[in-house]
C-alpha positions in Angstrom: 3.3 -24.2 2.4 0.5 -21.9 3.4 1.3 -18.2 3.2 -0.9 -15.6 4.9 -0.8 -12.0 3.5 -2.1 -8.8 5.1 -1.5 -5.2 4.1 -2.2 -1.6 4.9 -2.5 -1.9 8.7 -1.2 1.7 9.1 -0.3 1.1 12.7 0.2 4.3 14.7 -2.4 6.7 13.3 -3.5 9.7 15.3 -7.1 9.1 14.4 -7.0 5.4 15.7 -8.5 4.4 12.3 -5.9 1.6 12.5 -8.2 -0.9 14.0 -5.6 -3.6 14.0 -4.0 -1.8 17.0 -6.9 -2.9 19.2 -6.3 -6.2 21.0 -9.8 -7.5 20.2 -9.2 -7.0 16.4 -5.6 -8.1 16.1 -6.6 -11.2 18.2 -8.9 -12.2 15.4 -6.2 -11.5 12.8 -3.6 -13.6 14.6 -6.1 -16.4 15.0 -6.5 -16.3 11.2 -2.7 -16.5 10.8 -2.3 -19.5 13.1 -2.2 -22.2 10.5 0.1 -20.2 8.1 3.7 -21.4 7.6 4.8 -17.9 6.5 3.3 -14.4 7.1 3.8 -11.5 4.7 3.1 -7.9 5.7 2.5 -6.4 2.3 3.2 -2.7 2.9 2.1 0.2 5.1 2.5 -1.8 8.2 3.3 1.5 10.0 1.8 5.0 9.6 4.9 7.2 9.6 3.2 10.3 8.2 1.1 11.2 11.3 3.6 10.9 14.1 7.3 10.6 14.8 8.7 7.1 14.4 9.3 6.8 18.1 5.6 7.5 18.8 4.5 5.1 16.0 6.7 2.3 17.3 5.3 2.7 20.8 1.7 2.6 19.5 2.4 -0.4 17.4 4.4 -2.3 20.0 1.6 -4.4 21.5 0.5 -5.6 18.1 4.1 -6.3 17.0 5.0 -8.4 20.1 1.7 -10.3 19.8 2.4 -11.0 16.2 5.8 -12.3 17.2 4.4 -14.6 19.8 1.7 -15.9 17.4 4.3 -16.5 14.6 7.2 -17.8 16.7 9.4 -19.9 14.5 7.7 -18.8 11.3 9.3 -16.5 8.7 7.7 -13.0 8.7 8.4 -11.0 5.6 7.9 -7.2 5.7 7.4 -5.5 2.3 7.5 -1.7 2.9 5.1 0.6 1.2 4.8 4.3 0.7 3.7 5.2 4.3 6.5 3.2 5.8 9.2 3.6 3.1 11.7 4.5 5.8 11.8 0.8 6.7 13.6 0.1 3.5 15.5 3.4 2.7 18.8 2.5 4.5 18.8 -1.0 2.9 18.3 0.5 -0.6 21.2 2.9 0.0 23.4 0.0 1.1 22.4 -2.1 -1.9 23.2 0.8 -4.3 26.6 1.3 -2.7 27.4 -2.4 -3.0 26.1 -3.1 -6.5 26.0 0.2 -8.3 23.4 -1.2 -10.6 19.6 -1.2 -10.9 17.5 -2.4 -8.1 15.9 -5.8 -8.7 12.1 -6.3 -8.8 12.4 -8.8 -6.0 15.1 -8.7 -3.4 15.5 -9.6 0.3 17.2 -7.3 2.8 18.5 -7.6 6.3 16.3 -5.5 8.8 19.5 -4.8 10.8 20.6 -2.4 8.0 18.4 0.3 9.4 17.6 1.5 12.9 13.8 1.6 12.4 13.6 -1.7 10.6 15.8 -3.3 13.2 13.5 -2.0 16.0 10.5 -3.5 14.3 12.2 -6.8 13.7 13.3 -7.0 17.3 9.7 -6.5 18.5 8.4 -9.2 16.2 11.1 -11.7 16.7 14.5 -10.8 15.3 15.9 -13.6 13.2 12.6 -14.7 11.8 12.0 -11.3 10.2 13.2 -10.2 6.8 12.5 -7.3 4.4 11.6 -7.7 0.7 11.3 -4.8 -1.7 9.7 -3.8 -3.9 8.2 -7.2 -4.0 8.8 -10.9 -3.7 8.0 -14.2 -5.5 5.8 -16.3 -3.3 5.7 -19.0 -5.9 7.1 -19.4 -9.3 3.9 -18.0 -10.7 2.9 -15.5 -7.9 4.5 -12.1 -7.4 3.5 -9.8 -4.5 4.2 -6.1 -4.0 2.7 -3.3 -2.0 1.8 -1.6 -5.3 2.7 2.1 -4.6 4.5 2.3 -7.9 1.1 2.5 -9.5 0.9 6.1 -8.3 3.1 7.1 -11.2 0.5 5.9 -13.7 -2.7 6.7 -11.7 -5.1 9.0 -13.6 -7.0 9.9 -10.4 -5.6 13.3 -9.2 -4.6 12.3 -5.7 -2.1 14.7 -4.2 0.7 12.1 -4.0 0.3 11.3 -7.7 0.4 15.0 -8.7 3.5 15.5 -6.5 5.1 12.4 -8.1 4.5 13.8 -11.6 6.0 17.1 -10.5 9.1 15.4 -9.0 9.5 13.3 -12.1 9.7 16.4 -14.2 12.1 18.2 -11.9 14.5 15.3 -11.6 14.1 14.4 -15.3 13.0 10.8 -15.0 12.6 9.5 -18.6 9.7 7.3 -19.5 12.1 4.5 -20.5 13.6 4.5 -17.0 10.3 3.1 -15.6 11.4 -0.4 -16.6 13.2 -1.0 -13.3 12.5 0.0 -9.7 15.2 2.7 -10.1 12.9 5.0 -12.1 10.0 4.6 -9.8 12.1 5.2 -6.8 13.6 8.4 -8.4 10.1 9.6 -8.9 8.4 8.7 -5.6 11.1 8.3 -2.9 11.7 12.1 -2.6 8.1 12.5 -1.6 8.4 9.8 1.0 11.7 11.3 2.3 10.2 14.7 2.7 7.1 13.4 4.4 9.1 11.4 6.9 11.5 14.2 7.7 8.7 16.7 8.3 7.1 14.4 10.9 10.4 13.6 12.6 11.1 17.4 12.9 8.0 18.0 15.0 6.3 15.2 17.0 2.9 17.1 16.6 3.3 17.4 12.8 1.3 15.4 10.3 1.7 15.3 6.6 -1.3 13.1 5.8 -3.4 16.2 5.3 -2.9 15.7 1.6 -4.4 12.2 1.8 -7.1 13.4 4.1 -7.9 16.2 1.7 -8.3 13.8 -1.2 -10.7 11.7 0.9 -12.6 14.8 2.1 -13.0 16.0 -1.5 -14.2 12.5 -2.6 -16.7 12.4 0.2 -18.1 15.9 -0.5 -18.1 15.6 -4.3 -20.0 12.3 -4.3 -22.6 13.7 -1.9 -26.0 15.1 -2.9 -25.6 18.6 -1.5 -25.4 21.6 -3.7 -21.8 22.1 -2.6 -21.0 18.6 -3.4 -22.5 18.8 -6.9 -20.5 22.0 -7.5 -17.2 20.4 -6.4 -17.9 17.4 -8.6 -19.1 19.2 -11.7 -17.1 22.5 -11.6 -14.2 22.6 -9.1 -12.6 19.3 -9.8 -12.7 19.5 -13.6 -11.2 23.0 -13.4 -8.4 21.9 -11.1 -7.6 18.9 -13.2 -7.5 21.0 -16.4 -4.9 23.3 -14.7 -2.8 20.3 -13.6 -2.9 18.8 -17.1 -2.1 22.2 -18.6 1.0 22.3 -16.4 2.1 19.1 -18.0 1.6 16.9 -15.0 -1.1 14.7 -16.4 -2.9 13.2 -17.9 -5.4 13.1 -15.0 -9.1 12.6 -15.2 -11.8 14.5 -13.3 -13.9 11.4 -12.8 -13.3 10.3 -9.1 -16.3 8.0 -8.9 -16.0 4.6 -7.1 -16.0 2.8 -10.4 -13.3 5.0 -11.8 -11.2 4.6 -8.7 -11.3 0.9 -9.2 -10.6 1.1 -12.9 -7.8 3.6 -12.6 -6.0 1.5 -9.9 -6.2 -1.7 -11.9 -5.0 0.1 -15.1 -2.1 1.6 -13.1 -0.9 -1.6 -11.4 -1.2 -3.3 -14.8 1.1 -0.7 -16.3 3.6 -1.4 -13.5 3.5 -5.1 -14.1 4.0 -4.6 -17.8 6.9 -2.2 -17.5 8.8 -4.2 -14.8 8.3 -7.4 -16.9 6.6 -9.3 -14.1 5.8 -12.6 -15.8 3.4 -14.0 -13.3 0.1 -15.9 -13.4 -1.0 -14.0 -10.3 0.0 -10.6 -8.9 -1.0 -9.7 -5.3 -0.9 -6.1 -4.3 -2.4 -3.6 -1.7 -2.1 0.2 -1.5 -5.5 1.1 -2.9 -7.3 -0.3 0.2 -9.9 -1.9 -2.1 -10.1 -5.7 -1.7 -10.7 -7.7 -4.8 -11.8 -9.3 -6.9 -14.9 -9.8 -4.9 -18.1 -11.6 -6.2 -19.3 -9.6 -9.2 -15.9 -8.0 -9.9 -14.9 -8.9 -13.5 -13.6 -5.9 -15.4 -9.9 -5.1 -15.2 -8.8 -7.9 -12.9 -7.2 -9.9 -15.7 -4.5 -8.2 -17.7 -4.1 -8.6 -21.5 -1.3 -11.2 -21.0 -3.5 -13.3 -18.7 -2.0 -12.2 -15.4 -4.7 -12.2 -12.7 -4.7 -9.3 -10.1 -5.6 -9.7 -6.5 -5.9 -6.8 -4.0 -5.4 -7.5 -0.3 -7.7 -4.8 1.0 -6.8 -3.0 4.2 -7.2 -2.9 8.0 -8.0 0.8 8.1 -11.4 2.2 9.0 -12.2 4.7 6.3 -15.7 6.0 6.9 -15.8 8.1 3.7 -15.6 4.9 1.6 -17.7 2.7 3.9 -20.8 5.0 4.3 -23.7 2.9 5.5 -22.4 -0.2 3.7 -20.4 -1.8 6.5 -19.8 -5.4 5.8 -17.5 -7.5 3.7 -19.4 -7.0 0.5 -18.0 -3.5 0.6 -14.5 -3.8 -0.8 -13.2 -1.1 1.5 -14.4 -2.9 4.6 -11.3 -3.7 6.7 -10.1 -7.1 7.9 -8.9 -9.0 4.9 -6.4 -11.9 4.9 -5.2 -13.4 1.6 -4.0 -17.0 1.6 -1.8 -18.7 -0.8 -1.2 -22.5 -1.0 1.3 -24.5 -3.0 -1.2 -24.7 -5.8 -4.2 -22.7 -6.9 -5.0 -19.0 -6.9 -4.9 -16.8 -3.9 -7.9 -16.9 -1.7 -9.3 -14.0 0.4 -11.2 -14.1 3.7 -12.5 -11.2 5.8 -11.8 -12.3 9.4 -14.0 -9.5 10.9 -17.1 -11.0 9.3 -16.9 -14.8 9.8 -19.6 -15.6 7.2 -17.3 -14.6 4.3 
């Protein structure tokens, strides 16, 4: 069996940074999925923080129907992430009511449980679509998840991570509870629920300002201007010191590209360890940084030998691309990860055919 995995399409953005919405781009993606026996959409298929769900579904519909036509007769698995957590919320509530126990690390759900997930499944192809959350086993030795649980352990002071730390303190999530998805959901899902409800309240509302703020600060602080140097050397360390003093850390003031990579890998490694994911390979997305790419060595193999693989994204993020706009840049969009019956996952950037 050949499985094709893509993540972080963020369909429905206001900025049209979701390049997979364009027919010319998604045509190339679907051509790259043609030989696959199974397709996995590994989180953040939809951008539900910039517009109401009805608007997002309308924007995403051409892609979803084209995907359904291209994958007719093939299983399509949707693994919700943090930006489209509403796809799985009703199913999780249903599972809790029926079992009363902890959520599993890999479980399959019926899209018909929720109105939004049902609408997405109908546009792709109905019976061929399933939900998996927070991850799924693609082979006995390969586990895949969107990876948003890593925000609980991320030392980069992104707004969502700071808010997650605050929620964890308010609701009293104990460290030992982060051994099942229940603890992670208790920490993070309140943020997702608030973000979703705010946007549904007002079709012109957007709650991605926090994420945009983080990217704006990153762009300015890594620049060569006097303001940028002041932000990087003074403002960020001062803000991080206050956050840590409030007991929400430990966060680090280093937000360089190297530290972003290291912090993300450390954090997903902590999730793998705490959830007891005994896999030879773990595939995840969320950080939008594809890897490992040629030259990537440090951090991609965990102490127990598990090899990490990031699926990259299909989002055009100029602040990370700069003038380096080809597939040697890990933030360049357009990645598909392939998994066969044997061997490690393989990545291909379908927007640059030479890779």
